[in-house]
PyMOL Python script that loads the backbone (N, CA, C, O; Angstrom):
from pymol import cmd

cmd.read_pdbstr("""\
ATOM      1  N   MET A   1      -6.013   7.698  10.589  1.00  0.00           N
ATOM      2  CA  MET A   1      -6.962   8.778  10.462  1.00  0.00           C
ATOM      3  C   MET A   1      -8.355   8.224  10.602  1.00  0.00           C
ATOM      4  O   MET A   1      -8.717   7.263   9.923  1.00  0.00           O
ATOM      5  N   ASP A   2      -9.129   8.811  11.463  1.00  0.00           N
ATOM      6  CA  ASP A   2     -10.521   8.407  11.622  1.00  0.00           C
ATOM      7  C   ASP A   2     -11.417   9.451  10.988  1.00  0.00           C
ATOM      8  O   ASP A   2     -11.274  10.648  11.238  1.00  0.00           O
ATOM      9  N   VAL A   3     -12.326   8.991  10.179  1.00  0.00           N
ATOM     10  CA  VAL A   3     -13.313   9.874   9.576  1.00  0.00           C
ATOM     11  C   VAL A   3     -14.672   9.430  10.080  1.00  0.00           C
ATOM     12  O   VAL A   3     -15.139   8.340   9.750  1.00  0.00           O
ATOM     13  N   ARG A   4     -15.287  10.249  10.856  1.00  0.00           N
ATOM     14  CA  ARG A   4     -16.600   9.934  11.398  1.00  0.00           C
ATOM     15  C   ARG A   4     -17.682  10.457  10.459  1.00  0.00           C
ATOM     16  O   ARG A   4     -17.613  11.587   9.975  1.00  0.00           O
ATOM     17  N   ILE A   5     -18.663   9.628  10.216  1.00  0.00           N
ATOM     18  CA  ILE A   5     -19.784  10.043   9.384  1.00  0.00           C
ATOM     19  C   ILE A   5     -20.898  10.475  10.320  1.00  0.00           C
ATOM     20  O   ILE A   5     -21.216   9.778  11.283  1.00  0.00           O
ATOM     21  N   SER A   6     -21.485  11.617  10.038  1.00  0.00           N
ATOM     22  CA  SER A   6     -22.533  12.137  10.904  1.00  0.00           C
ATOM     23  C   SER A   6     -23.762  11.249  10.874  1.00  0.00           C
ATOM     24  O   SER A   6     -23.851  10.318  10.073  1.00  0.00           O
ATOM     25  N   LYS A   7     -24.709  11.544  11.754  1.00  0.00           N
ATOM     26  CA  LYS A   7     -25.925  10.732  11.824  1.00  0.00           C
ATOM     27  C   LYS A   7     -26.717  10.778  10.524  1.00  0.00           C
ATOM     28  O   LYS A   7     -27.593   9.941  10.304  1.00  0.00           O
ATOM     29  N   HIS A   8     -26.422  11.735   9.670  1.00  0.00           N
ATOM     30  CA  HIS A   8     -27.112  11.858   8.380  1.00  0.00           C
ATOM     31  C   HIS A   8     -26.302  11.250   7.245  1.00  0.00           C
ATOM     32  O   HIS A   8     -26.632  11.440   6.074  1.00  0.00           O
ATOM     33  N   ASN A   9     -25.247  10.522   7.582  1.00  0.00           N
ATOM     34  CA  ASN A   9     -24.367   9.892   6.598  1.00  0.00           C
ATOM     35  C   ASN A   9     -23.774  10.890   5.613  1.00  0.00           C
ATOM     36  O   ASN A   9     -23.634  10.607   4.423  1.00  0.00           O
ATOM     37  N   ARG A  10     -23.433  12.048   6.128  1.00  0.00           N
ATOM     38  CA  ARG A  10     -22.786  13.079   5.311  1.00  0.00           C
ATOM     39  C   ARG A  10     -21.505  13.499   5.994  1.00  0.00           C
ATOM     40  O   ARG A  10     -21.407  13.512   7.221  1.00  0.00           O
ATOM     41  N   LEU A  11     -20.538  13.838   5.187  1.00  0.00           N
ATOM     42  CA  LEU A  11     -19.278  14.335   5.721  1.00  0.00           C
ATOM     43  C   LEU A  11     -19.272  15.852   5.652  1.00  0.00           C
ATOM     44  O   LEU A  11     -19.793  16.447   4.709  1.00  0.00           O
ATOM     45  N   SER A  12     -18.680  16.464   6.656  1.00  0.00           N
ATOM     46  CA  SER A  12     -18.552  17.919   6.630  1.00  0.00           C
ATOM     47  C   SER A  12     -17.439  18.315   5.669  1.00  0.00           C
ATOM     48  O   SER A  12     -16.653  17.473   5.235  1.00  0.00           O
ATOM     49  N   VAL A  13     -17.378  19.573   5.348  1.00  0.00           N
ATOM     50  CA  VAL A  13     -16.327  20.089   4.471  1.00  0.00           C
ATOM     51  C   VAL A  13     -14.964  19.822   5.100  1.00  0.00           C
ATOM     52  O   VAL A  13     -14.011  19.473   4.403  1.00  0.00           O
ATOM     53  N   PHE A  14     -14.873  19.985   6.409  1.00  0.00           N
ATOM     54  CA  PHE A  14     -13.608  19.746   7.099  1.00  0.00           C
ATOM     55  C   PHE A  14     -13.216  18.269   7.042  1.00  0.00           C
ATOM     56  O   PHE A  14     -12.043  17.940   6.865  1.00  0.00           O
ATOM     57  N   GLU A  15     -14.191  17.391   7.190  1.00  0.00           N
ATOM     58  CA  GLU A  15     -13.926  15.955   7.114  1.00  0.00           C
ATOM     59  C   GLU A  15     -13.496  15.555   5.702  1.00  0.00           C
ATOM     60  O   GLU A  15     -12.586  14.744   5.530  1.00  0.00           O
ATOM     61  N   LEU A  16     -14.153  16.128   4.701  1.00  0.00           N
ATOM     62  CA  LEU A  16     -13.774  15.836   3.321  1.00  0.00           C
ATOM     63  C   LEU A  16     -12.357  16.314   3.034  1.00  0.00           C
ATOM     64  O   LEU A  16     -11.596  15.635   2.344  1.00  0.00           O
ATOM     65  N   ASP A  17     -12.005  17.480   3.562  1.00  0.00           N
ATOM     66  CA  ASP A  17     -10.662  18.003   3.359  1.00  0.00           C
ATOM     67  C   ASP A  17      -9.630  17.097   4.039  1.00  0.00           C
ATOM     68  O   ASP A  17      -8.572  16.823   3.472  1.00  0.00           O
ATOM     69  N   ALA A  18      -9.939  16.638   5.244  1.00  0.00           N
ATOM     70  CA  ALA A  18      -9.033  15.737   5.963  1.00  0.00           C
ATOM     71  C   ALA A  18      -8.879  14.430   5.200  1.00  0.00           C
ATOM     72  O   ALA A  18      -7.775  13.892   5.104  1.00  0.00           O
ATOM     73  N   LEU A  19      -9.965  13.922   4.663  1.00  0.00           N
ATOM     74  CA  LEU A  19      -9.928  12.687   3.890  1.00  0.00           C
ATOM     75  C   LEU A  19      -9.097  12.865   2.620  1.00  0.00           C
ATOM     76  O   LEU A  19      -8.307  11.991   2.262  1.00  0.00           O
ATOM     77  N   ARG A  20      -9.275  13.982   1.953  1.00  0.00           N
ATOM     78  CA  ARG A  20      -8.497  14.280   0.747  1.00  0.00           C
ATOM     79  C   ARG A  20      -7.006  14.367   1.067  1.00  0.00           C
ATOM     80  O   ARG A  20      -6.177  13.833   0.330  1.00  0.00           O
ATOM     81  N   GLU A  21      -6.670  15.035   2.159  1.00  0.00           N
ATOM     82  CA  GLU A  21      -5.269  15.147   2.562  1.00  0.00           C
ATOM     83  C   GLU A  21      -4.687  13.784   2.927  1.00  0.00           C
ATOM     84  O   GLU A  21      -3.538  13.489   2.597  1.00  0.00           O
ATOM     85  N   ALA A  22      -5.474  12.958   3.605  1.00  0.00           N
ATOM     86  CA  ALA A  22      -5.015  11.608   3.961  1.00  0.00           C
ATOM     87  C   ALA A  22      -4.775  10.787   2.702  1.00  0.00           C
ATOM     88  O   ALA A  22      -3.806  10.032   2.631  1.00  0.00           O
ATOM     89  N   PHE A  23      -5.644  10.925   1.712  1.00  0.00           N
ATOM     90  CA  PHE A  23      -5.458  10.205   0.452  1.00  0.00           C
ATOM     91  C   PHE A  23      -4.179  10.668  -0.247  1.00  0.00           C
ATOM     92  O   PHE A  23      -3.395   9.845  -0.720  1.00  0.00           O
ATOM     93  N   LYS A  24      -3.973  11.962  -0.311  1.00  0.00           N
ATOM     94  CA  LYS A  24      -2.769  12.495  -0.948  1.00  0.00           C
ATOM     95  C   LYS A  24      -1.516  11.996  -0.234  1.00  0.00           C
ATOM     96  O   LYS A  24      -0.528  11.639  -0.877  1.00  0.00           O
ATOM     97  N   ARG A  25      -1.561  11.975   1.095  1.00  0.00           N
ATOM     98  CA  ARG A  25      -0.422  11.472   1.868  1.00  0.00           C
ATOM     99  C   ARG A  25      -0.187   9.989   1.565  1.00  0.00           C
ATOM    100  O   ARG A  25       0.955   9.554   1.410  1.00  0.00           O
ATOM    101  N   SER A  26      -1.274   9.220   1.484  1.00  0.00           N
ATOM    102  CA  SER A  26      -1.173   7.796   1.170  1.00  0.00           C
ATOM    103  C   SER A  26      -0.565   7.582  -0.211  1.00  0.00           C
ATOM    104  O   SER A  26       0.255   6.684  -0.405  1.00  0.00           O
ATOM    105  N   VAL A  27      -0.969   8.407  -1.161  1.00  0.00           N
ATOM    106  CA  VAL A  27      -0.416   8.321  -2.525  1.00  0.00           C
ATOM    107  C   VAL A  27       1.091   8.551  -2.485  1.00  0.00           C
ATOM    108  O   VAL A  27       1.854   7.812  -3.108  1.00  0.00           O
ATOM    109  N   ARG A  28       1.517   9.579  -1.750  1.00  0.00           N
ATOM    110  CA  ARG A  28       2.950   9.880  -1.659  1.00  0.00           C
ATOM    111  C   ARG A  28       3.706   8.758  -0.942  1.00  0.00           C
ATOM    112  O   ARG A  28       4.745   8.298  -1.418  1.00  0.00           O
ATOM    113  N   GLU A  29       3.176   8.324   0.206  1.00  0.00           N
ATOM    114  CA  GLU A  29       3.863   7.311   1.004  1.00  0.00           C
ATOM    115  C   GLU A  29       3.966   5.974   0.284  1.00  0.00           C
ATOM    116  O   GLU A  29       4.926   5.232   0.494  1.00  0.00           O
ATOM    117  N   ASN A  30       2.991   5.659  -0.560  1.00  0.00           N
ATOM    118  CA  ASN A  30       2.983   4.390  -1.270  1.00  0.00           C
ATOM    119  C   ASN A  30       3.482   4.508  -2.707  1.00  0.00           C
ATOM    120  O   ASN A  30       3.416   3.551  -3.478  1.00  0.00           O
ATOM    121  N   ASN A  31       3.981   5.689  -3.058  1.00  0.00           N
ATOM    122  CA  ASN A  31       4.518   5.927  -4.409  1.00  0.00           C
ATOM    123  C   ASN A  31       3.545   5.482  -5.500  1.00  0.00           C
ATOM    124  O   ASN A  31       3.930   4.799  -6.449  1.00  0.00           O
ATOM    125  N   VAL A  32       2.288   5.874  -5.352  1.00  0.00           N
ATOM    126  CA  VAL A  32       1.254   5.495  -6.317  1.00  0.00           C
ATOM    127  C   VAL A  32       1.343   6.434  -7.519  1.00  0.00           C
ATOM    128  O   VAL A  32       1.310   7.656  -7.372  1.00  0.00           O
ATOM    129  N   THR A  33       1.453   5.854  -8.689  1.00  0.00           N
ATOM    130  CA  THR A  33       1.497   6.674  -9.904  1.00  0.00           C
ATOM    131  C   THR A  33       0.071   7.137 -10.231  1.00  0.00           C
ATOM    132  O   THR A  33      -0.910   6.517  -9.820  1.00  0.00           O
ATOM    133  N   GLU A  34      -0.014   8.213 -10.961  1.00  0.00           N
ATOM    134  CA  GLU A  34      -1.318   8.796 -11.311  1.00  0.00           C
ATOM    135  C   GLU A  34      -2.220   7.785 -12.011  1.00  0.00           C
ATOM    136  O   GLU A  34      -3.437   7.794 -11.826  1.00  0.00           O
ATOM    137  N   ILE A  35      -1.630   6.935 -12.796  1.00  0.00           N
ATOM    138  CA  ILE A  35      -2.414   5.944 -13.542  1.00  0.00           C
ATOM    139  C   ILE A  35      -3.086   4.933 -12.593  1.00  0.00           C
ATOM    140  O   ILE A  35      -4.069   4.295 -12.970  1.00  0.00           O
ATOM    141  N   LYS A  36      -2.566   4.786 -11.378  1.00  0.00           N
ATOM    142  CA  LYS A  36      -3.098   3.832 -10.398  1.00  0.00           C
ATOM    143  C   LYS A  36      -3.965   4.504  -9.322  1.00  0.00           C
ATOM    144  O   LYS A  36      -4.425   3.835  -8.396  1.00  0.00           O
ATOM    145  N   TRP A  37      -4.189   5.812  -9.437  1.00  0.00           N
ATOM    146  CA  TRP A  37      -4.946   6.532  -8.410  1.00  0.00           C
ATOM    147  C   TRP A  37      -6.348   5.974  -8.196  1.00  0.00           C
ATOM    148  O   TRP A  37      -6.787   5.851  -7.052  1.00  0.00           O
ATOM    149  N   ALA A  38      -7.052   5.637  -9.254  1.00  0.00           N
ATOM    150  CA  ALA A  38      -8.429   5.150  -9.117  1.00  0.00           C
ATOM    151  C   ALA A  38      -8.458   3.857  -8.297  1.00  0.00           C
ATOM    152  O   ALA A  38      -9.281   3.697  -7.396  1.00  0.00           O
ATOM    153  N   GLU A  39      -7.553   2.948  -8.625  1.00  0.00           N
ATOM    154  CA  GLU A  39      -7.472   1.689  -7.882  1.00  0.00           C
ATOM    155  C   GLU A  39      -7.094   1.943  -6.421  1.00  0.00           C
ATOM    156  O   GLU A  39      -7.681   1.361  -5.508  1.00  0.00           O
ATOM    157  N   HIS A  40      -6.119   2.809  -6.215  1.00  0.00           N
ATOM    158  CA  HIS A  40      -5.679   3.138  -4.860  1.00  0.00           C
ATOM    159  C   HIS A  40      -6.810   3.824  -4.083  1.00  0.00           C
ATOM    160  O   HIS A  40      -7.006   3.548  -2.900  1.00  0.00           O
ATOM    161  N   ALA A  41      -7.542   4.704  -4.737  1.00  0.00           N
ATOM    162  CA  ALA A  41      -8.649   5.400  -4.085  1.00  0.00           C
ATOM    163  C   ALA A  41      -9.713   4.409  -3.614  1.00  0.00           C
ATOM    164  O   ALA A  41     -10.242   4.545  -2.511  1.00  0.00           O
ATOM    165  N   GLU A  42     -10.022   3.431  -4.430  1.00  0.00           N
ATOM    166  CA  GLU A  42     -11.020   2.428  -4.055  1.00  0.00           C
ATOM    167  C   GLU A  42     -10.566   1.664  -2.805  1.00  0.00           C
ATOM    168  O   GLU A  42     -11.350   1.475  -1.875  1.00  0.00           O
ATOM    169  N   LEU A  43      -9.324   1.233  -2.783  1.00  0.00           N
ATOM    170  CA  LEU A  43      -8.796   0.513  -1.623  1.00  0.00           C
ATOM    171  C   LEU A  43      -8.727   1.422  -0.397  1.00  0.00           C
ATOM    172  O   LEU A  43      -9.013   0.992   0.720  1.00  0.00           O
ATOM    173  N   PHE A  44      -8.349   2.669  -0.613  1.00  0.00           N
ATOM    174  CA  PHE A  44      -8.246   3.645   0.472  1.00  0.00           C
ATOM    175  C   PHE A  44      -9.607   3.857   1.131  1.00  0.00           C
ATOM    176  O   PHE A  44      -9.712   3.844   2.357  1.00  0.00           O
ATOM    177  N   VAL A  45     -10.635   4.049   0.332  1.00  0.00           N
ATOM    178  CA  VAL A  45     -11.983   4.273   0.870  1.00  0.00           C
ATOM    179  C   VAL A  45     -12.480   3.034   1.615  1.00  0.00           C
ATOM    180  O   VAL A  45     -13.080   3.150   2.684  1.00  0.00           O
ATOM    181  N   LYS A  46     -12.235   1.863   1.059  1.00  0.00           N
ATOM    182  CA  LYS A  46     -12.649   0.625   1.742  1.00  0.00           C
ATOM    183  C   LYS A  46     -11.966   0.498   3.100  1.00  0.00           C
ATOM    184  O   LYS A  46     -12.592   0.087   4.077  1.00  0.00           O
ATOM    185  N   ARG A  47     -10.673   0.853   3.163  1.00  0.00           N
ATOM    186  CA  ARG A  47      -9.952   0.808   4.442  1.00  0.00           C
ATOM    187  C   ARG A  47     -10.551   1.796   5.428  1.00  0.00           C
ATOM    188  O   ARG A  47     -10.720   1.470   6.604  1.00  0.00           O
ATOM    189  N   MET A  48     -10.875   2.997   4.970  1.00  0.00           N
ATOM    190  CA  MET A  48     -11.458   4.009   5.854  1.00  0.00           C
ATOM    191  C   MET A  48     -12.820   3.552   6.384  1.00  0.00           C
ATOM    192  O   MET A  48     -13.144   3.770   7.552  1.00  0.00           O
ATOM    193  N   ILE A  49     -13.602   2.925   5.526  1.00  0.00           N
ATOM    194  CA  ILE A  49     -14.920   2.435   5.947  1.00  0.00           C
ATOM    195  C   ILE A  49     -14.761   1.344   6.996  1.00  0.00           C
ATOM    196  O   ILE A  49     -15.497   1.324   7.983  1.00  0.00           O
ATOM    197  N   ARG A  50     -13.806   0.433   6.795  1.00  0.00           N
ATOM    198  CA  ARG A  50     -13.568  -0.633   7.777  1.00  0.00           C
ATOM    199  C   ARG A  50     -13.132  -0.047   9.107  1.00  0.00           C
ATOM    200  O   ARG A  50     -13.596  -0.486  10.159  1.00  0.00           O
ATOM    201  N   LYS A  51     -12.239   0.945   9.073  1.00  0.00           N
ATOM    202  CA  LYS A  51     -11.782   1.589  10.300  1.00  0.00           C
ATOM    203  C   LYS A  51     -12.957   2.235  11.030  1.00  0.00           C
ATOM    204  O   LYS A  51     -13.091   2.106  12.247  1.00  0.00           O
ATOM    205  N   GLU A  52     -13.797   2.925  10.283  1.00  0.00           N
ATOM    206  CA  GLU A  52     -14.965   3.590  10.871  1.00  0.00           C
ATOM    207  C   GLU A  52     -15.907   2.563  11.480  1.00  0.00           C
ATOM    208  O   GLU A  52     -16.431   2.757  12.576  1.00  0.00           O
ATOM    209  N   SER A  53     -16.114   1.488  10.770  1.00  0.00           N
ATOM    210  CA  SER A  53     -17.006   0.429  11.244  1.00  0.00           C
ATOM    211  C   SER A  53     -16.498  -0.158  12.556  1.00  0.00           C
ATOM    212  O   SER A  53     -17.284  -0.401  13.472  1.00  0.00           O
ATOM    213  N   ARG A  54     -15.203  -0.386  12.653  1.00  0.00           N
ATOM    214  CA  ARG A  54     -14.616  -0.912  13.887  1.00  0.00           C
ATOM    215  C   ARG A  54     -14.732   0.100  15.014  1.00  0.00           C
ATOM    216  O   ARG A  54     -14.992  -0.276  16.157  1.00  0.00           O
ATOM    217  N   ALA A  55     -14.543   1.378  14.711  1.00  0.00           N
ATOM    218  CA  ALA A  55     -14.622   2.422  15.738  1.00  0.00           C
ATOM    219  C   ALA A  55     -16.038   2.525  16.298  1.00  0.00           C
ATOM    220  O   ALA A  55     -16.219   2.747  17.495  1.00  0.00           O
ATOM    221  N   ILE A  56     -17.020   2.368  15.454  1.00  0.00           N
ATOM    222  CA  ILE A  56     -18.416   2.461  15.904  1.00  0.00           C
ATOM    223  C   ILE A  56     -18.771   1.275  16.783  1.00  0.00           C
ATOM    224  O   ILE A  56     -19.451   1.431  17.798  1.00  0.00           O
ATOM    225  N   ARG A  57     -18.313   0.085  16.398  1.00  0.00           N
ATOM    226  CA  ARG A  57     -18.652  -1.123  17.157  1.00  0.00           C
ATOM    227  C   ARG A  57     -17.986  -1.147  18.526  1.00  0.00           C
ATOM    228  O   ARG A  57     -18.501  -1.777  19.449  1.00  0.00           O
ATOM    229  N   GLY A  58     -16.904  -0.504  18.666  1.00  0.00           N
ATOM    230  CA  GLY A  58     -16.347  -0.535  19.997  1.00  0.00           C
ATOM    231  C   GLY A  58     -14.926  -0.346  20.069  1.00  0.00           C
ATOM    232  O   GLY A  58     -14.356  -0.356  21.160  1.00  0.00           O
TER     233      GLY A  58
END
""", "prot")
cmd.dss("prot")
cmd.show_as("cartoon", "prot")
cmd.util.cbc("prot")
cmd.orient("prot")
């Protein structure tokens, strides 16, 4: 999943919804318990940022 950040560094409502759905899917696919959601969310966001960074560079 690619999440593009606009030139104003803001996500649209649609992008936020897609990101939320991707996170929920990741939680299900990785069998993350609720107690581990915060840790998983941090790793998930870092992965998304890295993907975005690579997409921008080329």
